[in-house]
N, C-alpha and C positions, 0 to 999 in steps of 0.2 A: 654699945652704940653700933648701929648698922653702918655699912659702907656708904649709904646714901645720906647720912646725917652731915649737914654742913656746920662747921664751927667758925665763929668769928674770933680771931686772935689778933691782939695789937700790942704795940710797944713803941716807946720813944726811941729815937736814935740820934747820935751825934756824928757829924762828918769830921773824921780825924785827920784826913789827908785829901788834898785836892791838887792834882798835877795836870794842868792844862798844856796842850801843845797846839798852837795855831796852825792852820793850813789854809791854802788859797785854791779857789777854783775860778778860772777866768770867766767873767761875765756875771758873777754873783754880786749882790749888793748887801750881803750880810757877813758878819764875822763868823768864821767857821773854826771849830776846835774839836780836838779829841781830848777827853779828860779821863784820867784814872782817879776814881774816888774810893776811899776806904771809909767804912761806917762801923760804928760800935752800937749794938742794940742792948737795951735794958728793959726788962718787963717779962711778959709772957713769951716774947721772942727775945732770946738772949744769945749773943755771939757777935760775929764780925762778918763783914762782906767786902768784896772788892767788885767794883762796877766799872765797865768801860763805856763811856758815853760819847756819842757824836752829837755836837751841839751847833745850832745856828741861831744868830740873834741880830736884830737891827733895832732902830729906835721905836718901832711899832709892835714888835713881838719877838718871841723866842720859842725854840723848841728843842727837844732832844729825843734820842732813842738810846736804849741801854740794854746790855746783858750784865746781870749781877749774880755773882756766885756767893751764896750764903753758907756759913758753917756755924753750927751751934745747936740750940734747942728751940723747938717750937712747941709750946704747951707741954713742956716736959719731955718731949721726944727728941733724941739727938741724931744729927746727921747733917747732910748738906743738900742743897737744891739750887736750881738756877731759875731766876726770875727775869723775864724780858718785859721792859716797861717803856713808856713814852710820856712826854709831857709837852704841854703847849701853854704859852702865856700871851695874852693880848691886853695891854694896859695893866690893870690890877687883877684881872680875871685870870685864873690858872687852873689847869686840870692835869692830873697825872695818874696813870693806872697801868696795869699790865697783868700778866699771867705767869704762873709757874709752868715751866716747860714740862710737858708730860713725860714721865719716866726718868726725870732728872734727880729725884729724891734718892738718897742713900741711907743705909742703916735703918734706924727707926723711922726715918722720913720717907722710906720707899713707899710709893703709892700715893704720896701727897699730890693734890691737884687743886687748882682754883685760881682766884683772882687776887691781885695785890693793888692796894690803893695807897698812894703816898700823899701826905699833906704836910702843911706847915701852918702853925697857928700865928696869931697876931704878935706874939712875943718872939717868934722865930724858931720855936721848938718843932723839930721834924718828927713825923709819926708814920708808921707803917701799919696798915690794917690788912690782914689776910682773911679771905673768905674761902675756907678750904674744906675738902673732903679727904678721907684716907681710904683708898681702895687697895685691895690685895694686889701686890705687884705680880706681874706675869712673867 
């Protein structure tokens, strides 16, 4: 496989810990919180992650930004990486995506780059899809 070949790798995950901490900013009309989230992945992505989210929500919508540190295996390759992602919801419509931080891959994941798409199906099952390439680390 050449460096330019993109792979799509996905897996289900469960949220195993959710630790919110509310905060206030004068003049806002939304609930604000910092949340520490722990996830467990099963499938072609296997391992655990810890994410720190900044969240805002009100009766009309919600959004977050996050930095997530993953450790485990991706398509059989072991290491860690950092994903930065965001999400936005308005009514029942929601979108969430992000990118792997360039150069953040370690061990066999050194050189990993690409996009991350987070989703949740109608039954509530969470899923992560990675669209990645593996480049030679510099």
